C-alpha positions in Angstrom: -23.0 -20.5 -209.3 -19.5 -20.7 -207.1 -16.3 -18.9 -208.2 -14.4 -21.7 -209.3 -13.3 -23.6 -212.6 -15.3 -26.3 -212.1 -18.6 -24.4 -211.4 -18.0 -22.0 -214.3 -17.6 -24.9 -216.5 -20.5 -26.7 -215.5 -23.0 -23.7 -215.3 -22.1 -23.8 -218.6 -21.4 -27.6 -219.2 -21.8 -27.0 -222.4 -23.9 -29.9 -223.7 -26.1 -30.6 -221.0 -27.4 -27.7 -219.8 -27.8 -26.5 -222.9 -28.2 -29.7 -225.1 -24.6 -30.5 -225.5 -24.7 -31.1 -221.9 -27.0 -33.8 -223.0 -24.9 -34.9 -225.6 -21.9 -34.7 -223.6 -23.6 -36.6 -220.5 -25.4 -38.9 -222.6 -23.1 -40.3 -224.7 -20.4 -40.8 -222.5 -20.4 -38.3 -220.2 -23.1 -37.2 -221.8 -19.5 -35.2 -220.6 -18.9 -36.3 -218.3 -17.6 -34.3 -217.0 -16.6 -32.3 -215.9 -16.7 -31.1 -213.9 -18.1 -31.8 -210.8 -21.3 -30.7 -211.4 -21.7 -28.0 -213.5 -24.6 -26.5 -212.4 -27.2 -24.6 -213.5 -26.2 -21.9 -215.7 -27.0 -18.3 -213.8 -29.5 -15.6 -214.9 -29.1 -13.3 -217.7 -25.2 -12.1 -218.1 -23.8 -8.4 -217.4 -23.2 -6.6 -220.7 -19.8 -5.0 -221.3 -19.5 -1.3 -220.7 -16.5 1.0 -221.7 -13.3 0.8 -219.8 -9.6 2.0 -220.2 -7.7 1.0 -222.9 -5.3 -2.0 -222.1 -2.4 -3.2 -223.6 -1.8 -7.0 -224.8 -1.0 -9.4 -221.9 1.8 -11.4 -221.5 1.6 -15.0 -220.6 3.8 -17.8 -221.3 1.6 -21.3 -221.7 2.8 -24.6 -220.7 3.8 -27.2 -223.0 5.6 -24.5 -225.1 8.3 -23.8 -223.2 11.9 -25.0 -224.0 14.6 -26.0 -221.7 12.6 -28.7 -219.9 13.6 -32.4 -219.7 11.4 -34.6 -221.5 9.3 -35.8 -218.4 8.4 -32.1 -217.2 7.6 -31.2 -221.0 5.2 -34.0 -221.2 3.5 -33.3 -218.2 3.2 -29.3 -219.2 1.6 -30.8 -222.2 -0.8 -32.5 -220.0 -1.7 -29.9 -218.0 -2.3 -28.0 -220.8 -4.7 -30.4 -222.2 -2.5 -31.0 -225.6 -3.8 -34.4 -225.8 -3.5 -35.1 -229.3 0.4 -34.1 -229.4 0.9 -36.5 -226.4 -1.0 -39.0 -228.6 1.7 -38.4 -231.5 4.5 -39.2 -229.4 3.3 -42.4 -227.3 5.7 -44.5 -229.9 8.7 -42.3 -228.8 8.5 -43.1 -225.0 10.0 -45.6 -222.7 7.1 -48.5 -221.8 6.4 -47.5 -218.3 6.2 -44.0 -219.3 4.2 -44.7 -222.5 1.9 -46.8 -220.0 1.3 -43.7 -217.7 0.3 -41.5 -220.6 -2.0 -44.3 -222.3 -3.7 -44.4 -219.0 -4.2 -40.7 -218.7 -5.6 -40.3 -222.4 -7.6 -43.2 -221.8 -9.4 -41.4 -218.9 -9.3 -38.1 -221.3 -11.0 -40.4 -224.1 -13.7 -41.9 -221.5 -12.6 -45.2 -221.9 -12.4 -45.4 -217.6 -11.7 -49.5 -217.7 -8.7 -49.4 -220.1 -7.5 -46.5 -217.8 -7.8 -48.3 -214.4 -5.8 -51.2 -216.1 -3.1 -49.2 -217.1 -2.8 -46.5 -214.2 -3.6 -48.9 -211.1 -0.3 -50.9 -211.5 1.5 -47.7 -211.4 0.2 -45.8 -208.3 2.1 -47.6 -205.9 5.6 -47.3 -207.4 5.0 -43.6 -208.4 3.9 -42.7 -205.0 6.9 -44.5 -203.4 9.3 -42.3 -205.9 7.6 -39.2 -204.4 6.6 -38.3 -208.0 4.0 -35.7 -206.7 2.6 -34.4 -210.4 2.2 -37.9 -211.8 0.6 -39.5 -208.1 -1.6 -36.4 -208.2 -2.6 -37.3 -212.2 -3.0 -40.8 -211.4 -4.9 -40.7 -208.5 -7.8 -38.3 -209.7 -7.7 -39.9 -213.2 -8.3 -43.3 -211.1 -11.0 -41.7 -208.7 -12.7 -40.5 -212.1 -12.6 -43.8 -213.7 -14.3 -45.6 -210.5 -17.1 -43.0 -210.6 -17.5 -43.4 -214.3 -18.1 -47.5 -214.2 -20.4 -46.9 -211.3 -18.0 -48.6 -208.6 -19.0 -46.0 -205.9 -17.0 -47.9 -203.1 -13.8 -47.7 -205.0 -14.4 -44.2 -206.3 -15.3 -42.9 -202.6 -12.1 -44.3 -201.3 -10.2 -43.2 -204.2 -11.2 -39.8 -203.7 -10.7 -39.4 -200.0 -7.1 -41.2 -200.5 -6.2 -38.5 -203.3 -7.6 -35.5 -201.0 -5.5 -36.6 -198.3 -2.5 -37.7 -199.8 -2.7 -34.6 -201.7 -3.4 -32.2 -198.9 -1.5 -28.8 -199.2 -0.8 -29.5 -202.8 -4.3 -28.6 -204.2 -5.8 -25.4 -205.2 -8.9 -23.9 -204.2 -10.4 -24.6 -207.8 -9.2 -28.3 -207.3 -10.9 -28.9 -204.1 -14.2 -27.3 -205.0 -14.0 -29.8 -208.4 -13.7 -33.0 -206.2 -16.2 -31.8 -203.4 -19.1 -33.9 -204.7 -18.0 -37.0 -205.3 -15.5 -36.7 -202.0 -18.8 -36.0 -200.2 -21.4 -37.8 -201.9 -19.9 -41.0 -203.4 -19.5 -42.4 -199.6 -23.3 -42.1 -199.2 -23.9 -44.6 -202.2 -20.8 -47.0 -201.5 -23.3 -50.0 -200.6 -25.7 -49.5 -203.7 -26.5 -51.8 -206.1 -25.1 -51.2 -209.5 -27.4 -49.1 -212.0 -28.2 -51.3 -215.1 -29.7 -50.0 -218.3 -32.0 -52.2 -220.8 -31.2 -52.3 -224.4 -32.7 -49.7 -226.8 -32.8 -48.8 -230.5 -32.2 -45.5 -231.9 -34.9 -42.9 -231.2 -36.1 -39.4 -231.2 -36.5 -37.2 -228.4 -38.5 -33.9 -228.1 -36.9 -31.4 -225.6 -37.9 -28.1 -224.4 -35.9 -24.9 -223.2 -36.5 -23.8 -219.5 -36.8 -20.5 -218.4 -33.3 -20.4 -217.3 -32.3 -21.0 -221.3 -31.0 -24.6 -220.5 -32.3 -28.1 -221.4 -35.3 -29.9 -220.1 -35.8 -33.7 -221.1 -39.2 -35.5 -220.6 -38.2 -38.6 -217.6 -40.6 -40.8 -216.0 -40.4 -42.2 -212.3 -42.1 -45.3 -212.0 -44.6 -44.1 -215.1 -45.0 -40.5 -213.2 -43.7 -38.0 -216.0 -41.2 -35.1 -214.9 -39.0 -33.0 -216.6 -35.3 -32.9 -215.7 -32.5 -30.9 -216.7 -29.0 -32.2 -218.3 -25.7 -32.1 -217.4 -23.3 -34.2 -218.3 -20.4 -32.7 -216.3 -22.1 -33.5 -213.2 -20.9 -36.6 -211.7 -24.2 -37.6 -210.3 -27.9 -37.5 -210.7 -29.9 -35.3 -208.7 -33.9 -35.0 -207.6 -35.6 -32.7 -205.6 -37.2 -33.6 -202.3 -40.8 -33.3 -203.3 -40.3 -35.6 -206.6 -38.6 -38.3 -204.1 -41.7 -38.1 -201.9 -44.2 -38.1 -204.5 -42.4 -41.1 -206.0 -42.4 -43.0 -202.8 -38.5 -43.3 -202.7 -36.3 -44.2 -199.3 -33.9 -41.4 -198.5 -30.8 -42.2 -196.7 -30.4 -41.2 -193.0 -26.8 -39.9 -193.7 -26.5 -36.8 -195.7 -23.6 -34.3 -196.8 -23.2 -30.4 -196.8 -22.0 -29.0 -200.2 -21.7 -25.9 -201.9 -20.6 -26.6 -205.3 -24.3 -27.5 -206.8 -25.5 -24.1 -206.8 -22.9 -22.2 -204.7 -25.1 -22.1 -201.5 -24.6 -24.6 -198.7 -27.0 -27.4 -199.4 -28.0 -30.6 -197.1 -28.0 -33.7 -199.8 -29.4 -37.3 -198.7 -29.3 -40.4 -201.3 -31.7 -42.4 -202.6 -32.3 -45.6 -205.3 -34.8 -45.0 -208.0 -36.1 -48.8 -208.8 -37.2 -47.8 -212.5 -36.3 -44.6 -214.6 -36.8 -43.9 -218.0 -35.7 -40.9 -220.3 -38.2 -40.2 -222.5 -39.8 -43.4 -222.2 -37.4 -45.2 -224.3 -34.3 -45.8 -222.5 -35.0 -47.8 -218.8 -32.5 -47.7 -215.8 -33.1 -49.8 -213.0 -31.4 -49.2 -209.9 -30.6 -45.6 -210.3 -28.7 -44.2 -207.5 -29.7 -40.2 -207.2 -29.0 -37.5 -204.8 -31.9 -35.6 -202.7 -31.9 -31.7 -202.3 -34.5 -29.4 -201.0 -36.5 -27.5 -203.2 -35.7 -24.3 -202.1 -32.0 -25.0 -202.5 -32.3 -25.4 -206.1 -35.0 -22.8 -207.3 -34.6 -19.5 -209.7 -37.4 -17.1 -208.5 -36.5 -14.5 -210.8 -37.0 -17.1 -213.7 -40.1 -18.7 -211.7 -38.2 -22.1 -212.3 -37.9 -24.7 -209.6 -35.2 -27.6 -210.6 -37.0 -31.0 -210.3 -34.1 -33.4 -211.1 -30.9 -33.1 -212.9 -29.4 -36.2 -215.3 -25.9 -36.1 -214.9 -22.8 -38.3 -216.4 -24.1 -41.6 -214.9 -27.5 -41.6 -217.1 -26.2 -39.7 -219.9 -23.2 -42.1 -220.1 -25.4 -44.6 -221.1 -26.1 -42.8 -224.7 -23.6 -43.8 -227.5 -24.0 -40.4 -229.8 -26.5 -37.7 -229.4 -27.6 -35.2 -232.0 -29.2 -32.0 -231.1 -31.2 -30.3 -234.0 -32.7 -26.5 -234.4 -36.3 -28.0 -234.2 -35.7 -29.2 -230.3 -34.9 -32.8 -231.1 -32.6 -35.2 -229.8 -31.7 -38.0 -232.1 -30.1 -41.1 -229.6 -28.2 -44.1 -231.1 -26.9 -46.9 -228.5 -23.0 -48.0 -228.3 -23.8 -50.9 -230.1 -26.6 -52.2 -232.3 -29.3 -54.4 -230.5 -28.7 -57.4 -233.0 -25.6 -58.9 -234.0 -26.7 -58.6 -237.4 -27.1 -55.1 -237.5 -24.4 -52.6 -238.8 -23.0 -49.8 -236.8 -23.4 -46.4 -238.4 -20.5 -44.8 -239.8 -18.1 -42.6 -238.2 -19.5 -38.7 -238.3 -16.8 -36.5 -239.5 -16.0 -33.6 -236.8 -13.5 -32.7 -234.1 -12.3 -34.9 -231.3 -13.5 -34.2 -227.9 -12.2 -35.1 -224.5 -13.2 -35.0 -220.9 -10.9 -33.3 -218.8 -12.4 -33.6 -215.3 -15.6 -31.6 -215.3 -15.0 -30.1 -218.6 -15.7 -31.2 -222.5 -12.6 -30.2 -224.6 -13.1 -29.9 -228.1 -10.0 -29.9 -230.5 -10.7 -27.0 -233.0 -8.6 -25.9 -236.1 -6.8 -27.5 -238.9 -4.9 -31.0 -238.1 -1.7 -30.3 -236.6 -2.8 -26.7 -235.5 -5.6 -27.5 -233.0 -6.9 -25.1 -230.4 -8.5 -26.2 -227.3 -11.8 -24.9 -226.7 -14.4 -25.9 -223.7 -17.9 -26.8 -225.0 -20.6 -25.6 -222.4 -24.0 -26.4 -223.0 -25.2 -25.8 -219.4 -23.8 -21.8 -219.9 -25.5 -19.5 -222.2 -22.7 -16.9 -223.2 -20.0 -18.0 -225.7 -16.6 -16.1 -225.3 -12.6 -16.3 -226.1 -10.3 -16.1 -223.5 -6.6 -14.3 -223.2 -5.2 -16.9 -224.6 -7.1 -16.3 -227.8 -6.2 -12.8 -227.5 -2.4 -13.3 -227.4 -2.6 -14.8 -230.5 -4.5 -12.4 -232.0 -4.0 -9.1 -230.1 -3.3 -7.1 -233.7 -6.8 -7.8 -234.8 -7.8 -5.4 -232.1 -5.5 -2.5 -232.1 -8.2 0.1 -233.4 -11.0 -1.3 -231.5 -12.8 0.1 -228.1 -12.3 -2.1 -224.8 -15.1 -2.6 -222.3 -15.7 -4.6 -219.6 -17.1 -8.5 -219.5 -18.6 -10.2 -216.8 -17.9 -13.9 -217.0 -20.7 -15.9 -216.9 -21.0 -18.1 -213.7 -18.6 -16.3 -211.9 -20.2 -13.5 -210.0 -17.5 -13.2 -207.3 -15.0 -11.8 -210.3 -14.9 -8.6 -211.1 -15.7 -7.7 -214.9 -12.8 -7.9 -217.1 -11.3 -6.0 -219.9 -12.4 -7.5 -223.1 -12.9 -6.7 -226.8 -15.7 -7.3 -229.2 -15.2 -9.7 -232.2 -17.3 -9.2 -234.7 -16.8 -12.7 -236.6 -14.4 -15.6 -235.7 -14.3 -18.5 -238.1 -14.5 -21.8 -236.1 -13.2 -24.9 -237.6 -14.8 -28.0 -236.6 -13.5 -31.1 -238.5 -14.5 -30.4 -242.3 -16.9 -27.5 -241.1 -16.0 -24.0 -240.6 -18.5 -22.0 -238.9 -18.4 -18.1 -238.4 -19.2 -17.2 -234.8 -20.5 -13.6 -234.3 -20.1 -10.9 -231.7 -18.0 -12.8 -229.2 -16.4 -11.0 -226.0 -12.4 -11.8 -226.0 -11.1 -11.5 -222.7 -7.5 -9.6 -222.8 -5.7 -10.8 -219.2 -5.7 -14.4 -217.7 -8.5 -14.4 -214.8 -6.3 -16.7 -212.4 -8.5 -19.8 -212.9 -6.9 -22.9 -215.0 -10.3 -24.3 -216.3 -10.3 -20.7 -218.4 -7.0 -19.4 -218.9 -5.7 -22.7 -220.4 -8.4 -22.8 -222.9 -8.8 -20.4 -226.0 -12.6 -20.1 -225.4 -16.2 -21.3 -224.1 -18.7 -22.1 -226.5 -22.2 -21.8 -224.9 -25.6 -22.3 -226.0 -25.9 -19.1 -227.8 -22.9 -20.5 -230.4 -24.8 -23.9 -230.5 -28.1 -22.1 -231.0 -26.7 -21.1 -234.4 -26.3 -24.3 -235.7 -28.7 -26.8 -237.8 -27.7 -29.7 -235.7 -24.5 -30.9 -233.5 -23.6 -34.2 -232.3 -21.6 -35.6 -229.8 -20.3 -39.0 -230.5 -19.2 -40.7 -227.3 -18.6 -44.0 -229.9 -15.9 -42.1 -231.3 -15.0 -39.1 -229.3 -16.3 -36.8 -231.9 -17.9 -33.4 -232.0 -19.5 -32.9 -235.4 -22.1 -30.1 -236.6 -24.3 -29.0 -239.4 -24.7 -25.6 -240.4 -27.2 -26.4 -243.4 
């Protein structure tokens, strides 16, 4: 795994590598996200060991600092994932400011076409005004939007423009985050658009692979395979041996990437004429990127990745419910027949696609805290941001060290163990047990700016959980 925000989130890609990932990508992302690829989760995590005591960290979070003008304050709220607070203030904004934030929120709410319609007309003016923060946000959102709607040619150009225009203004995290679309989208710029045939709601049996993540049954021209799910990955991936067996033609051009597994990989492109998930959803002209088998192999777990379903395939799913008995219930965005009624919305918590992350707003209305759901990650933990608000709860606790999943290059961090933390998800309160709580920022915005990461160990405690991309709602059932 790479040492970066996206990789961390991807590898944890909560719903897809785990199941939520599936929901995330399947339903709309099901994430999307982000994120580009959130790669497969790493092998067993290191356990905490005792360490010297450490006091409460001091941290100022964006979006809550006084003395800022309105533009800086709103931009800080955006950087801080405070989408609900921005939504509540839209009516108070001038028309152009309102258009900008409506466009950004449409991107986060998985409505890429609306985002393009709102943001594209603003790009030239914002660029001419040398408003770097807004230009950066618009260019990144538009690049993601083009990718989500399957316009690879526009996505390739948008990511190139973003990288060129913002050269020198991107952190290493941000550069890693765009590596896949920047390098791979040009390989598929001339591909025909993927189409999805109508389907009815259905149940799908899933399996847990040796990595502890989720595999689903897929068919390539009627040949059965098992692919991992990761909605935070912006592309579908297939192994070279699978592509050869299916008789697929590989592109002559290739790209060298490192953000899938953390190692350098040579990746080609192919188009799969007919691809089905569980024999129930059929895709035509699916673009997939081809990796060498040895580059995506886990020898300690004796697991070879055959393929990976990312956002492009999972986004065709409207609502995805994962149950404790290893089934997934999938419902389309719209009924097949005009006479059929859509399902009533499921009460739950709002979630958003923020780059390669699935961000869920947990807590009572007006007091929401943002968490990452990472179904491609095995372990749940809380961040220094949570610790800052609950430091007194740990006054008499023993501190230890915690190796953050997916970030092997980071040294173990001082952390406390929380026996039980109540998490409010819509109308449901779920007690999460034995969570590591990091005491200080780790220097990665993808982790430091949220309150925690919900991984498979938390999701496995639930009777079921649902990612409904039709309403952008995350719902859970405990009984």
